[in-house]
C-alpha positions as CSV (number, residue, x, y, z in Angstrom):
1,M,0.1,-0.3,-0.1
2,A,3.0,2.1,0.6
3,R,4.2,1.5,-2.3
4,F,1.1,2.7,-4.4
5,S,0.8,6.1,-2.3
6,V,4.1,6.4,-3.4
7,F,3.7,5.6,-7.0
8,A,0.0,7.8,-7.0
9,L,2.0,11.0,-5.8
10,A,4.3,10.8,-8.6
11,I,1.6,11.1,-11.1
12,G,0.1,13.3,-9.5
13,A,3.4,15.5,-9.5
14,A,3.6,14.5,-12.9
15,A,0.4,15.7,-13.8
16,S,0.8,19.5,-12.2
17,L,4.3,20.1,-14.4
18,F,2.1,21.8,-17.3
19,T,-0.2,23.5,-14.9
20,A,-0.2,27.5,-15.0
21,A,1.0,27.7,-11.3
22,A,3.6,24.9,-11.9
23,A,5.1,26.4,-15.1
24,A,5.8,29.5,-13.1
25,Q,7.1,27.3,-10.4
26,A,9.2,24.7,-12.1
27,S,12.8,24.8,-11.8
28,C,14.0,21.9,-14.3
29,S,12.3,22.2,-17.4
30,S,13.3,23.6,-21.2
31,D,11.7,27.4,-20.6
32,G,14.8,29.1,-21.9
33,A,17.2,27.0,-23.0
34,P,18.4,26.6,-26.2
35,R,17.0,24.6,-28.7
36,P,18.7,21.5,-30.4
37,T,19.8,21.7,-33.7
38,A,20.7,18.0,-34.4
39,L,20.7,15.0,-32.7
40,F,24.0,12.6,-32.0
41,E,23.0,9.0,-30.8
42,R,25.6,6.7,-30.0
43,F,24.8,3.0,-29.3
44,I,27.3,1.1,-27.0
45,S,27.1,-2.8,-26.9
46,A,26.6,-3.8,-23.2
47,D,29.5,-6.6,-24.2
48,C,32.0,-3.6,-25.1
49,E,33.5,-2.0,-22.1
50,A,36.2,-0.7,-24.2
51,C,34.1,0.8,-26.5
52,W,32.9,2.9,-23.1
53,A,36.6,3.7,-22.4
54,D,37.4,4.9,-25.7
55,P,39.3,8.5,-25.3
56,A,38.6,8.6,-29.1
57,T,34.8,8.4,-28.8
58,P,33.2,10.5,-31.6
59,A,31.7,13.7,-31.1
60,P,29.7,16.2,-32.7
61,S,31.2,19.3,-33.2
62,A,28.4,21.9,-32.9
63,P,27.2,22.2,-29.3
64,S,23.6,22.7,-30.5
65,T,23.8,19.0,-30.7
66,L,22.1,16.9,-28.6
67,V,23.9,14.0,-27.9
68,L,22.8,10.8,-26.4
69,D,24.6,7.3,-25.3
70,W,22.6,4.4,-25.1
71,I,24.1,0.9,-23.7
72,V,22.0,-1.6,-25.6
73,P,22.3,-5.4,-23.8
74,G,25.0,-7.9,-25.3
75,T,25.5,-11.3,-26.2
76,Q,26.6,-12.4,-22.5
77,G,23.4,-11.0,-21.0
78,E,23.9,-10.1,-17.3
79,D,27.6,-10.8,-17.6
80,A,28.4,-8.5,-20.1
81,P,30.4,-5.8,-18.9
82,L,28.1,-3.1,-18.9
83,A,25.3,-4.9,-18.4
84,A,24.5,-2.8,-15.2
85,A,22.8,0.3,-17.6
86,A,21.9,-1.8,-20.3
87,S,18.4,-1.1,-21.0
88,R,16.2,-2.6,-23.6
89,D,15.2,0.7,-24.9
90,G,18.2,1.3,-27.0
91,L,17.1,-2.0,-29.1
92,L,13.5,-0.5,-29.4
93,R,15.1,2.4,-30.7
94,L,17.2,0.9,-32.8
95,E,14.6,-0.9,-34.9
96,E,12.7,2.2,-35.3
97,L,15.3,3.4,-36.7
98,G,15.9,0.4,-39.0
99,R,19.6,-0.4,-37.7
100,G,20.8,-4.1,-35.7
101,T,22.3,-4.5,-32.4
102,P,26.0,-3.3,-32.6
103,A,28.7,-6.0,-31.6
104,T,30.6,-2.8,-30.6
105,T,29.7,0.7,-31.6
106,D,26.9,2.4,-34.0
107,M,25.7,5.8,-34.3
108,A,22.7,7.7,-35.9
109,T,22.3,11.5,-36.7
110,A,19.7,13.4,-37.5
111,S,18.9,17.1,-38.2
112,V,16.4,19.1,-36.2
113,L,14.6,20.7,-39.4
114,R,13.6,24.2,-38.9
115,G,9.9,26.0,-39.6
116,Q,10.8,27.3,-43.1
117,H,11.8,24.0,-44.1
118,H,9.2,22.3,-43.7
119,S,5.1,22.6,-44.5
120,H,4.0,22.0,-40.8
121,Q,6.0,25.0,-39.0
122,L,6.4,25.0,-35.1
123,T,6.3,28.4,-33.7
124,Q,6.7,27.7,-30.2
125,P,9.1,25.1,-28.9
126,L,8.6,21.9,-27.4
127,R,8.8,21.8,-23.7
128,V,10.0,19.2,-21.7
129,A,10.2,19.4,-17.7
130,H,10.7,16.8,-14.6
131,G,9.6,17.4,-10.8
132,L,11.5,16.1,-7.6
133,P,12.4,12.4,-7.1
134,M,10.1,10.7,-5.0
135,N,11.4,7.1,-3.7
136,D,12.3,5.6,-7.0
137,Y,10.2,7.9,-9.4
138,L,10.7,11.1,-11.6
139,G,7.3,12.8,-12.5
140,T,8.4,14.1,-15.9
141,G,6.3,15.7,-18.6
142,I,6.4,16.4,-22.6
143,A,4.3,19.4,-24.5
144,L,4.3,20.9,-27.8
145,R,2.7,24.1,-27.9
146,A,0.2,25.4,-30.2
147,T,1.3,27.6,-33.4
148,H,0.4,31.3,-33.1
149,A,-2.8,32.6,-32.7
150,G,-3.8,30.3,-30.6
151,R,-4.4,27.3,-32.6
152,A,-3.1,23.8,-32.4
153,S,-1.4,22.5,-35.8
154,T,-3.3,19.9,-37.8
155,A,-0.1,17.9,-39.1
156,G,-1.9,15.2,-39.2
157,S,0.1,12.7,-36.7
158,W,3.5,13.5,-34.3
159,H,5.4,10.9,-32.7
160,Y,7.2,11.6,-29.5
161,H,10.7,10.2,-27.6
162,L,10.6,11.4,-24.2
163,L,13.6,10.5,-22.1
164,L,15.1,10.1,-18.9
165,V,18.9,11.0,-19.1
166,E,21.6,10.8,-16.5
167,S,24.5,13.0,-17.4
168,V,28.1,11.4,-16.4
169,P,31.2,13.5,-16.6
170,A,34.3,12.6,-18.1
171,G,36.6,10.6,-15.9
172,G,33.6,9.1,-14.3
173,E,32.1,5.9,-13.9
174,G,34.8,4.8,-16.3
175,T,34.5,7.0,-19.0
176,P,37.3,9.4,-20.6
177,V,34.2,11.4,-22.1
178,A,31.4,13.3,-21.1
179,R,28.2,11.0,-21.8
180,N,24.4,11.2,-21.7
181,L,23.7,8.2,-21.0
182,V,19.4,7.3,-21.2
183,R,18.0,5.6,-18.2
184,N,14.5,5.5,-19.3
185,M,12.1,6.0,-22.2
186,L,8.4,6.9,-22.9
187,S,7.4,7.3,-26.6
188,G,4.1,7.5,-28.3
189,T,2.0,9.3,-30.8
190,W,-0.3,12.4,-30.9
191,D,-3.0,13.3,-33.6
192,E,-6.0,15.0,-33.9
193,R,-7.8,12.9,-31.1
194,N,-5.3,13.5,-28.7
195,Q,-5.3,17.7,-29.1
196,L,-6.8,19.3,-25.1
197,P,-10.3,20.9,-25.6
198,K,-10.0,24.4,-26.9
199,S,-10.3,25.8,-23.3
200,E,-7.4,24.0,-22.1
201,L,-5.5,25.1,-25.3
202,I,-6.4,28.9,-24.5
203,R,-5.1,28.5,-20.9
204,S,-2.2,26.7,-21.4
205,R,-1.2,27.6,-25.2
206,F,-0.1,23.4,-25.4
207,A,-1.9,21.6,-28.3
208,W,-0.4,18.0,-27.0
209,M,1.2,16.6,-23.7
210,D,2.0,13.7,-21.7
211,N,2.9,13.7,-17.9
212,R,3.7,10.6,-16.9
213,P,6.4,9.0,-13.7
214,M,9.4,7.4,-14.8
215,R,10.9,5.0,-12.8
216,I,14.7,5.7,-11.8
217,P,16.7,3.1,-12.4
218,E,18.7,1.4,-9.9
219,G,22.1,2.6,-10.2
220,A,21.4,6.1,-11.6
221,K,22.4,9.5,-9.5
222,A,19.2,11.9,-9.3
223,E,20.8,14.7,-9.5
224,R,22.6,14.1,-12.9
225,L,19.4,13.3,-14.2
226,H,17.4,15.6,-16.9
227,M,14.9,14.9,-19.7
228,V,15.5,15.2,-23.3
229,G,12.3,15.4,-25.7
230,W,11.7,15.2,-29.4
231,V,8.9,14.8,-31.8
232,Q,8.7,13.4,-35.2
233,N,6.2,14.3,-37.9
234,A,4.3,11.5,-40.3
235,Q,7.8,11.1,-42.6
236,G,10.3,10.1,-39.2
237,E,12.1,13.5,-39.5
238,V,12.5,15.8,-36.4
239,V,10.8,19.2,-35.8
240,A,11.5,19.6,-32.7
241,A,13.9,18.8,-29.9
242,A,14.3,19.8,-26.5
243,R,16.3,19.5,-23.4
244,S,15.9,20.1,-19.5
245,A,17.8,22.3,-17.2
246,C,17.5,22.8,-13.6
247,R,18.1,26.4,-12.5
């Protein structure tokens, strides 16, 4: 019963992330943060400890690029050197990208389209946010703002990803380079059936949103966690991305 109560509280915390009052008070969100211009994803097999410890790990040159590190389960299962941080979410992401499971490492990049380069311009940024840790859970949220004049985009459907990411500094946890280790993932699709009612849209200016508690995996350090999110259109192009920061 105690665990259920904690879970219910986490749901309540997540649901409040995008209310007017909480929006003003939230300290860990993408509000005011620079908008990422590209995704740079590194996939590492849990079997390959040397890959994690490689000082020549590729990295993008543009500071506006959103870097993500996925550790994917390997052939050694729980005996793999990096098994403790491996996640099946990485396998799902590889499948979505049409890539197989790497024996060592793999990389994928994608640009975030600018408004003038696609027909469904998003004049307001994507927003991601999280609350304070509560036991093993973190209240999280992702929301896509409406277009100008308070009208929601009607661009068919959006596929969104919301990631719980741990910032690992260079020299920490055996890595010589800084990493953004993906710890948990939520994903889904929004279409016109999921748009907020007009009354909510006028008040919040969010056309779509998802607020949920996310479990903090064992071994993750809560003080290093943040949220990363992006939205893709029906063609799979990334049209908006965001990263939270605690201020």
